[in-house]
N, C-alpha and C positions, 0 to 999 in steps of 0.2 A: 472435539473441542478440548483444548489444553488450558488448564487454569494455572495461574501463577499468583504468588503472593510476595510482597516485599517484606524482607526482614528488617531488623532495626539498623542494619548497616547499609540498607538500600539495595541489597542483592536480591535477585529473583530466584525463587525456588519453584521448580515445576511440581505440580500436584498431579502426578500420573499414577498414584496408587491411593487406595483407600486409607482412612484412619481407622484402625482396628482396635477392638477391645482387648486389653491385657488379660493375663491369666487370672488375676484377682477378681475379675468380673466388673471392675470399675472402669470408667472411661477416662482416657487421657484427653486433655484439652490444650489447645494452643490458640491464644488470642493474638491476631495480627494487629498491626498499628491502626488499621481502619476499624477495629472493634469486632470483626467477624470471628466467630469461634469455630474451629475445625475439630470435630470429635471423631471417635473411633467407630468401627463397625465393618465386619466382613466374615467370611467363613473360609478356612483353609483345611485341607485334608491330605494325609500321606498314607500310603498303603504299600506293603511289600509282597512279592511273590517269590517263587524259587529262583527266578532269573531276571527280575525287573523290580523297579520301584516306581510308584505313581504319585504325583503331586497334582492337586487340583485346587482352584480358588474361583470364587465368583468374580464378577466384573464391575460391580457397583462402587462408585465413589460418592460418598454423601458429604454434604456441607451442613455443619451444625447438627447432625443427626436427624434433620428434618427434610432436607432437600437433596435429591439425586443430582449431583453436579456433573457426573460423567458416567456413561453406561458401558464404556469399553476399556476400563482400567485393567492393565495386565499386572497381576500380582505374583506371577510365577516367572522366575528368571534363571537362566543357566549361569553357574558360577565356577564350573569345573568341567573338564572334558566328559566326565560321566556323573555329574552332580548338579543339582538345582536347588533353589530355595523358594519357599512360598512365604510371602510377607504378611505379617500381622504386627502392626505398630505404627508409630508416627512416621509421616512421609519423609521428612528430611533425614532423620537418623537411619531410616530404612534404606534410602538411596545411597547414603554414604557407606552403610554396611555392605551393600551389594558391590559397590566399587572397590572397597577395601578387600573384600573376600576374593574377588576376581584377581586383583593385583597379587595377593598372597599366593593364590593357587598358581598363577602364571609364573611368578618368581621361583617358586619351588620347582616347577617343571623345568624351567630353564637351567637352574643351578644343579639339580639332581639328575636331569635327563629322564625323568619318569614322573607320572602324575602323583600328587599327594594322595595318601590313603584316605578313605572316608572317615576313619577314626581321627586321623590328624586334622582333617578338614573340620570335623565337628568341634574339636578342641580349640582350633583357631577361631572358629565362629563364636564359640562360647566366650573367648577372651574379648573379641570385638563387640559382642552384644552386651557384655557386662556394663551395667550402669545406664543403658539406653532404654527408652520406652518402646522396645521392640520385642516381640515374641514370635519368631518365625519357626517354620518346619524346614529341616534340611533333609534331603534324600539323595541317594545315589547308589552306584554299584562299583565295587572294586574286586580284588582277588578273593576277598572273604565273602562276597555275595552282596545282595541288595540290603540297604539299611535306611531307616528313618529315624531322625533325631528331633526331639522337642527341645527348644532353647528359650531362655527369657533373660530379661535385664538383671536378674539376680545372679546370673552366672551359671545356672544349672544346665546340664547337658544330659538328656535322658534318651536312651535308645529304646525303641519299641517296634512291634510288627506293624502297628497302625496308630495313627494319632489324628487329632483335629484341634483346631484353634480358632480364635476370633469370637465375635458376638453370637454366631450361629452354631458354636461347637456342640452345645447340648443336643440339638436336633441331629447334627451330623454324627455324633457318637451313637445315637440310637440306631442309625442305619448301619454303621460300622460294626457295632456289637452283634447285630443280627446277621449281617451278611459276610463278615470277614471269614475267609477260608485260606489257611496257609498253603493249601495245595491247589488253589485256584489258578487258572491260566492268566496270562497278562491281560487278555481281552476282558475276562470276567472281573479282574481287580480294577481295571479302568472303569468299567460300568459301575462298580460299587462306589468308587471315589466320586464319579460324576453324579450318581444318584444321591449321595450324601450331601453334595453341594446343592443340588436341586431341591432336596427336602428342606434344608436349612433356609433356602431362599423363599420357600413358601410361608415360613413362619417368622423369620427374622427380618424386620423392616430395613435393616442396614445391609442386607445381602440380596443379591439378585442380578438381573440383566445378563444372564448367561454364565459361561464358565470357560476358564483356560485350564488345560490339562497337559502335564508333562509326562511322557513315557520314557523312562530312563533304563537303558540296558548297557551291557559292556561295550556296545558299539557307539553309544553316544546319547544325546538328549534330544527328544523330539517334542516340541511344544506347539499346540494349536488351540484355537478357541472359537467359540460360536455364541451367538445370542440365544440359540435354542440348544439346551443340553443334549437333546436327541441327536444332534448333528455330530457330536464328538464322543458318544458312548461307545 
């Protein structure tokens, strides 16, 4: 099921991502003309290994923080030949961010004849996110190796070996702090990321209904999802 809402100009916005809690721990709200309020809630995770980066996110889209409007929302998207983004933030700005980031990465590749570096991609993302109610995770692989970046509307761009975001981030960090191993295999890191999402989904009412996970290597981005986390571990 795909939900839409009418904005004040009469245009339709697809609601194919969740509304997620910002880093401050407060919820963003957007009231449509019909008086319905869309609030935030999700869990996103990023993990690196020696030769890969993993991004994972739950699939639940909630309406008003009380009703599960969609159980198959994909919140992990490829934006670069070897890079992807996991969305935490308002639906409309998040969609425009993804479109703009893809355009910037494609233009760079066409003009320079080579992919944009992940550091340059993260800085570009930081500029695009600045001022928006969006706090995504960016991950990818380039000649310097796998990388994960935390970003937010305040313009910060922070690189780390692993990170979590969204309303279920506290539970997810509990798993990451216990399980993260810089020498882990890609398969092990993937299981850790999926288990962090599954654990958050058990306690955070705004997260759940399965997981999408992206495995990013120098060869490209592979994204798959399932209602049962066991199917993608």
